Every structure is written in structure tokens, then in C-alpha cells.
Backbone as CSV, one residue per row, in Angstrom:
resi,resn,N_x,N_y,N_z,CA_x,CA_y,CA_z,C_x,C_y,C_z
1,UNK,-0.736,-24.220,-3.644,-0.336,-23.832,-4.972,1.426,-24.606,-4.970
2,UNK,1.605,-25.098,-6.244,2.784,-25.539,-6.896,3.971,-24.515,-6.917
3,UNK,4.865,-24.466,-6.085,6.143,-23.658,-6.509,6.404,-23.393,-7.766
4,UNK,6.237,-22.168,-8.151,7.045,-22.025,-9.532,5.995,-22.228,-10.765
5,UNK,4.719,-23.003,-10.809,3.772,-23.167,-11.566,3.545,-22.015,-12.285
6,UNK,2.752,-20.716,-12.046,2.124,-19.709,-12.448,3.591,-18.960,-13.091
7,UNK,4.601,-19.112,-12.875,5.721,-18.487,-13.551,6.127,-19.607,-14.592
8,UNK,6.279,-20.623,-14.688,6.399,-21.592,-15.870,5.456,-21.338,-17.139
9,UNK,4.117,-21.306,-16.372,3.303,-20.699,-17.455,3.328,-19.549,-18.001
10,UNK,3.670,-18.167,-17.199,3.731,-17.067,-17.972,5.070,-17.473,-19.051
11,UNK,6.006,-17.898,-18.544,7.447,-17.946,-19.466,6.849,-18.690,-20.338
12,UNK,6.077,-19.769,-20.535,5.587,-20.644,-21.599,4.706,-19.739,-22.366
13,UNK,3.714,-19.059,-22.291,3.040,-18.440,-22.871,3.583,-17.015,-23.514
14,UNK,4.793,-16.351,-22.843,5.605,-15.560,-23.390,6.684,-15.803,-24.381
15,UNK,6.974,-17.320,-24.314,7.827,-17.680,-25.380,7.522,-17.212,-26.861
16,UNK,6.175,-17.571,-27.389,6.025,-17.130,-28.401,5.698,-15.794,-28.939
17,UNK,5.325,-14.726,-27.722,4.871,-13.577,-28.146,5.756,-12.368,-27.633
18,UNK,6.547,-12.642,-26.521,6.755,-11.721,-25.989,6.400,-10.962,-24.876
19,UNK,7.100,-10.296,-23.833,6.494,-9.559,-22.837,7.756,-9.778,-21.891
20,UNK,6.736,-9.503,-20.426,7.882,-9.266,-19.114,6.899,-9.965,-18.256
21,UNK,8.090,-10.235,-17.542,7.408,-10.868,-16.215,7.687,-9.900,-15.099
22,UNK,7.129,-9.142,-14.513,7.345,-8.353,-13.268,7.231,-9.041,-11.969
23,UNK,8.265,-8.891,-11.312,8.047,-9.775,-9.934,8.177,-8.557,-8.584
24,UNK,7.224,-8.429,-7.937,7.000,-7.912,-6.691,6.969,-8.761,-5.502
25,UNK,8.254,-8.532,-4.451,8.027,-9.288,-3.394,7.442,-8.769,-2.395
26,UNK,6.190,-9.478,-2.163,5.013,-9.092,-1.259,4.673,-9.956,-0.536
27,UNK,5.107,-10.355,0.561,5.121,-11.514,1.243,3.401,-11.273,1.587
28,UNK,2.664,-12.865,1.651,1.266,-12.386,2.365,0.419,-11.280,2.137
29,UNK,0.270,-11.543,0.788,-0.610,-10.165,-0.181,-0.340,-9.007,0.533
30,UNK,0.942,-8.613,1.002,1.411,-7.587,1.626,1.454,-7.254,3.044
31,UNK,0.719,-8.406,3.730,0.532,-8.093,4.957,1.701,-8.339,5.879
32,UNK,2.747,-9.008,5.073,3.991,-9.195,5.811,3.932,-11.044,6.487
33,UNK,4.932,-11.703,6.834,5.132,-12.822,6.690,4.434,-13.184,8.191
34,UNK,4.579,-12.379,9.265,4.178,-12.761,10.643,2.667,-12.389,10.772
35,UNK,2.102,-11.579,10.073,0.784,-11.494,9.887,-0.012,-12.489,9.506
36,UNK,0.612,-13.029,8.230,0.276,-13.962,7.275,0.176,-15.369,8.099
37,UNK,1.213,-15.622,8.870,1.124,-16.853,9.691,-0.062,-16.949,10.776
38,UNK,-0.181,-15.417,11.503,-1.281,-15.321,12.123,-2.869,-15.740,11.209
39,UNK,-2.741,-15.392,10.314,-4.238,-15.719,9.599,-4.081,-17.192,9.059
40,UNK,-3.261,-17.696,8.885,-2.996,-19.221,8.688,-3.509,-20.000,9.663
41,UNK,-3.222,-19.632,11.160,-3.761,-20.068,12.301,-5.242,-20.066,12.008
42,UNK,-5.822,-18.792,12.051,-7.155,-18.502,12.012,-8.072,-19.423,10.748
43,UNK,-7.285,-19.488,9.648,-7.408,-20.520,8.790,-7.672,-22.099,9.013
44,UNK,-6.823,-22.279,9.598,-6.641,-23.881,10.322,-7.923,-24.085,11.075
45,UNK,-8.595,-22.645,11.877,-9.765,-23.045,12.499,-10.971,-22.957,11.764
46,UNK,-11.029,-22.721,10.578,-12.342,-22.803,9.489,-12.530,-21.558,8.904
47,UNK,-11.434,-20.348,8.985,-12.177,-19.266,8.340,-11.297,-19.393,7.085
48,UNK,-11.992,-18.580,5.886,-11.031,-18.493,4.432,-9.839,-17.702,4.850
49,UNK,-9.058,-17.474,3.779,-8.227,-16.206,3.781,-8.680,-14.612,4.025
50,UNK,-9.826,-14.822,3.415,-10.485,-13.195,3.676,-10.738,-13.070,4.983
51,UNK,-11.720,-14.086,5.276,-12.407,-13.751,6.772,-11.052,-13.916,7.941
52,UNK,-9.984,-14.460,7.539,-9.196,-14.604,8.527,-8.336,-12.990,8.476
53,UNK,-7.993,-12.534,7.307,-7.378,-11.246,7.295,-8.371,-10.319,8.174
54,UNK,-9.610,-10.174,7.788,-10.567,-9.444,8.536,-10.690,-9.434,9.865
55,UNK,-10.711,-10.587,10.732,-10.809,-11.066,11.955,-9.049,-10.420,12.375
56,UNK,-8.166,-10.167,11.835,-7.213,-9.779,12.298,-7.040,-8.104,12.072
57,UNK,-8.103,-7.767,11.470,-8.250,-6.177,11.223,-7.337,-5.728,9.800
58,UNK,-7.197,-6.781,9.008,-6.577,-6.426,7.717,-7.375,-6.429,6.576
59,UNK,-6.538,-5.578,5.663,-7.559,-5.913,4.128,-7.377,-7.105,3.427
60,UNK,-8.576,-7.423,2.343,-8.303,-8.868,1.595,-7.087,-8.580,1.053
61,UNK,-6.566,-7.643,0.520,-5.153,-7.579,-0.151,-4.402,-6.412,-0.255
62,UNK,-3.549,-6.294,0.647,-2.517,-5.050,0.474,-1.668,-4.852,-0.405
63,UNK,-1.553,-5.550,-1.189,-0.593,-5.467,-2.373,-0.513,-4.311,-2.792
64,UNK,0.423,-3.443,-3.372,0.529,-2.489,-4.062,1.264,-2.433,-5.276
65,UNK,0.668,-2.180,-6.263,1.136,-2.861,-7.669,1.668,-1.319,-8.635
66,UNK,1.961,-0.174,-7.760,2.446,0.666,-8.062,4.074,0.789,-8.626
67,UNK,4.964,-0.075,-7.909,6.100,-0.428,-8.312,6.141,-1.280,-9.905
68,UNK,5.222,-2.070,-9.943,5.339,-2.858,-11.191,4.453,-1.859,-12.247
69,UNK,3.591,-0.911,-12.263,3.503,-0.032,-13.080,4.870,1.048,-13.332
70,UNK,5.361,1.490,-12.575,6.620,2.267,-12.537,7.539,1.440,-13.655
71,UNK,7.776,0.158,-13.451,8.925,-0.458,-13.880,8.506,-0.885,-15.288
72,UNK,7.257,-1.041,-15.801,6.772,-1.238,-17.139,6.627,0.656,-17.582
73,UNK,6.386,1.379,-17.268,6.363,2.597,-17.686,8.244,2.990,-18.140
74,UNK,8.833,2.649,-17.129,10.362,2.934,-17.411,10.719,2.113,-18.726
75,UNK,9.854,1.271,-18.687,10.457,-0.108,-20.208,9.937,0.494,-21.085
76,UNK,8.692,1.586,-21.294,8.064,2.370,-22.044,6.683,1.583,-22.677
77,UNK,6.449,0.680,-21.681,5.385,0.013,-21.942,3.857,0.704,-21.383
78,UNK,3.036,1.123,-22.079,1.825,1.731,-21.771,0.508,1.003,-22.034
79,UNK,0.418,0.077,-22.733,-0.730,-0.604,-23.281,0.120,-2.116,-23.231
80,UNK,-0.860,-3.164,-22.561,-0.224,-4.346,-22.295,-1.751,-5.534,-22.223
81,UNK,-1.431,-6.616,-22.376,-2.256,-7.880,-22.111,-1.657,-8.224,-20.909
82,UNK,-2.332,-8.627,-19.950,-1.894,-8.643,-18.680,-2.676,-10.073,-18.236
83,UNK,-1.514,-10.940,-18.144,-1.921,-12.685,-17.611,-2.096,-12.443,-16.222
84,UNK,-3.166,-12.454,-16.053,-3.795,-12.607,-14.216,-5.201,-13.137,-14.289
85,UNK,-5.769,-13.314,-12.962,-6.936,-13.725,-12.825,-7.447,-12.542,-11.776
86,UNK,-6.376,-11.452,-11.468,-6.839,-10.635,-10.225,-7.443,-9.398,-10.836
87,UNK,-8.855,-9.152,-10.731,-9.154,-7.558,-11.086,-8.563,-6.517,-10.345
88,UNK,-7.830,-7.080,-9.113,-7.108,-5.575,-8.403,-5.944,-5.120,-9.112
89,UNK,-5.075,-6.318,-9.799,-4.000,-5.614,-10.612,-4.970,-4.856,-11.790
90,UNK,-5.156,-5.146,-12.409,-5.962,-4.275,-13.520,-6.138,-3.092,-13.026
91,UNK,-7.011,-2.566,-12.047,-7.236,-1.756,-11.470,-6.147,-0.659,-11.231
92,UNK,-5.634,-1.371,-10.403,-4.276,-0.544,-10.081,-3.214,-0.157,-11.206
93,UNK,-3.261,-0.974,-11.985,-2.101,-0.775,-13.008,-3.315,0.494,-14.024
94,UNK,-3.922,0.340,-14.000,-4.977,1.471,-14.970,-5.101,2.536,-14.194
95,UNK,-5.221,2.735,-12.864,-5.033,3.670,-12.053,-4.132,4.502,-12.221
96,UNK,-2.827,4.101,-12.359,-1.481,4.564,-12.536,-1.416,5.027,-13.994
97,UNK,-2.409,4.753,-15.058,-2.238,5.382,-16.481,-1.905,4.173,-17.470
98,UNK,-1.596,2.994,-17.013,-1.444,1.966,-17.942,-2.625,1.665,-18.452
99,UNK,-2.806,1.224,-20.133,-4.016,0.675,-20.432,-3.894,-0.697,-20.791
100,UNK,-4.829,-1.210,-19.676,-4.991,-3.146,-20.139,-5.926,-3.315,-21.040
101,UNK,-5.173,-3.779,-22.363,-5.793,-4.139,-23.691,-6.926,-5.308,-22.792
102,UNK,-6.575,-5.994,-22.529,-6.901,-7.483,-22.363,-6.133,-8.327,-20.979
103,UNK,-7.381,-8.779,-20.146,-6.972,-9.396,-18.805,-6.889,-10.786,-19.529
104,UNK,-6.051,-11.427,-19.255,-5.775,-12.825,-20.254,-5.727,-13.950,-18.730
105,UNK,-6.565,-14.964,-18.873,-6.910,-15.674,-17.743,-5.629,-16.661,-17.679
106,UNK,-5.153,-17.169,-16.632,-4.134,-17.994,-16.374,-4.557,-19.292,-16.056
107,UNK,-3.940,-20.522,-15.896,-4.355,-21.815,-15.348,-4.514,-21.713,-14.167
108,UNK,-5.647,-22.550,-13.701,-6.101,-22.580,-12.512,-5.213,-23.543,-11.164
109,UNK,-4.860,-24.407,-11.931,-3.938,-25.216,-10.809,-4.495,-25.666,-9.416
110,UNK,-5.755,-26.238,-9.583,-6.638,-26.597,-8.593,-5.974,-27.790,-8.162
111,UNK,-6.120,-27.817,-6.667,-5.928,-29.024,-6.071,-6.452,-29.415,-5.363
112,UNK,-7.048,-30.846,-4.431,-7.722,-30.720,-3.196,-7.606,-30.143,-1.912
113,UNK,-6.433,-29.782,-2.059,-5.989,-28.961,-0.676,-6.020,-27.094,-0.939
114,UNK,-6.213,-26.583,-2.331,-6.354,-25.443,-2.526,-7.728,-24.995,-2.964
115,UNK,-8.693,-25.716,-2.932,-9.871,-25.589,-3.758,-10.717,-24.474,-3.134
116,UNK,-10.436,-24.760,-1.210,-11.300,-23.655,-0.460,-10.550,-22.326,-0.883
117,UNK,-9.374,-22.021,-0.750,-8.661,-20.845,-1.033,-9.135,-20.339,-2.400
118,UNK,-9.340,-21.011,-3.490,-9.694,-20.694,-4.801,-11.096,-20.378,-5.073
119,UNK,-11.824,-20.958,-4.308,-13.583,-20.388,-4.327,-13.293,-18.890,-3.522
120,UNK,-12.490,-19.050,-2.413,-12.974,-17.607,-1.676,-12.350,-16.473,-2.521
121,UNK,-11.419,-16.639,-3.421,-10.683,-15.769,-4.336,-11.629,-15.258,-5.241
122,UNK,-12.439,-16.304,-5.859,-13.708,-16.154,-6.741,-14.428,-15.159,-6.132
123,UNK,-15.021,-15.990,-4.776,-16.468,-15.241,-4.310,-16.247,-13.695,-3.602
124,UNK,-14.787,-13.393,-2.919,-14.643,-12.245,-2.280,-13.817,-11.343,-3.274
125,UNK,-13.272,-11.464,-4.107,-12.561,-10.370,-5.010,-12.640,-10.690,-6.462
126,UNK,-13.654,-11.563,-6.801,-14.020,-11.508,-8.363,-12.887,-12.205,-9.276
127,UNK,-11.920,-12.744,-8.561,-10.937,-13.458,-9.623,-11.457,-14.097,-10.710
128,UNK,-11.060,-14.034,-11.844,-11.764,-15.087,-13.021,-10.763,-16.239,-13.175
129,UNK,-11.557,-17.324,-12.203,-11.110,-18.713,-12.328,-12.456,-19.387,-12.594
130,UNK,-12.032,-20.436,-13.312,-13.114,-21.342,-13.583,-12.556,-22.426,-12.755
131,UNK,-13.170,-22.862,-11.772,-12.729,-24.092,-10.857,-13.632,-25.309,-11.141
132,UNK,-12.817,-26.309,-11.239,-13.747,-27.523,-10.986,-14.866,-27.485,-10.529
133,UNK,-16.092,-27.980,-10.870,-17.340,-27.922,-10.651,-17.830,-26.595,-11.079
134,UNK,-17.335,-25.720,-12.063,-17.966,-24.841,-12.867,-18.488,-23.183,-12.003
135,UNK,-17.768,-22.959,-10.878,-17.884,-21.727,-10.252,-17.240,-20.931,-10.814
136,UNK,-17.356,-19.707,-11.573,-16.673,-18.895,-11.634,-16.759,-17.057,-11.069
137,UNK,-16.224,-16.581,-11.450,-16.086,-14.897,-11.052,-17.912,-14.343,-10.525
138,UNK,-18.550,-14.768,-11.545,-19.889,-14.298,-11.066,-20.552,-15.134,-10.308
139,UNK,-20.123,-16.573,-9.721,-20.946,-17.341,-9.453,-21.516,-18.481,-9.773
140,UNK,-21.503,-18.286,-11.154,-22.237,-19.312,-11.667,-21.145,-20.278,-12.642
141,UNK,-22.413,-20.918,-13.155,-21.465,-22.238,-13.373,-20.899,-21.930,-14.843
142,UNK,-19.723,-22.580,-15.007,-18.840,-21.884,-16.383,-18.960,-22.600,-17.258
């Protein structure tokens, strides 16, 4: 991923509509930096990001979006359009009681070096990405 590309996209989209950027510092999908480095070593051996986490006894994604929901609630935001490709973010915010009116897809930002990672996100966790070559969250041509 290119540093800052998702943030730039979000800020650009919100420039005309308004909104909030909620930043949560959750290294390595919530598993921590050292465990993420262990997962990277397994990925270098051929496993995808999710298989590497499972080999280490870790979940697909351990991030907790409760703090984001609490921040939005404190700002008086109870209904929102959420800029994300991650269905887990929607589920966690809704479980907290927020109403996600629409999940708005972000750009894909695919490169030759991150295609395997992006494909794994689609195949394992249903991210709503349309990848070059047409694979989407349903595994169908887009």
C-alpha cells in the first residue's frame, strides 16, 4: 500500500460532503507489531496474510472498532455513511448501535506487489474490492 493514499482519498471525498476521519492506532490488525513480523515471515514462505495469522494461532483480524463507535457517539453521530471496504467495520459499528446507512467503497490501489494480499482480503473476509481481473467479494467477475 502507498503511505497515506487511503487518508488522502478519504479527505478528498469528504472535502465536498463533510465527515470525520477516525484514526485508531491498531498495529498489524490488532495483533501487535512483533506478531505481525512473525506473520510476514510466514507470508514470505508462501502463506497469505490470513493463513499466516492462523498458523500463529491468531484471528483473521483482531481490531476492535468500539473506540471508533464511542468517538462517533460522543460527536453525536448515530447514522453514517462509512467509507470502507471492510464488512467487519460495519458489523462492529452496528453492534455498538450506530446505523450505517451505506458502506461506500474506497479505491483499490492495487499494485503488482499487493495483489495477493488484496485477493486474500476479498476471498477470506468479503472485502468489497473490485480487483484488476474482476474478482469481487462474491468471487465473481465484476
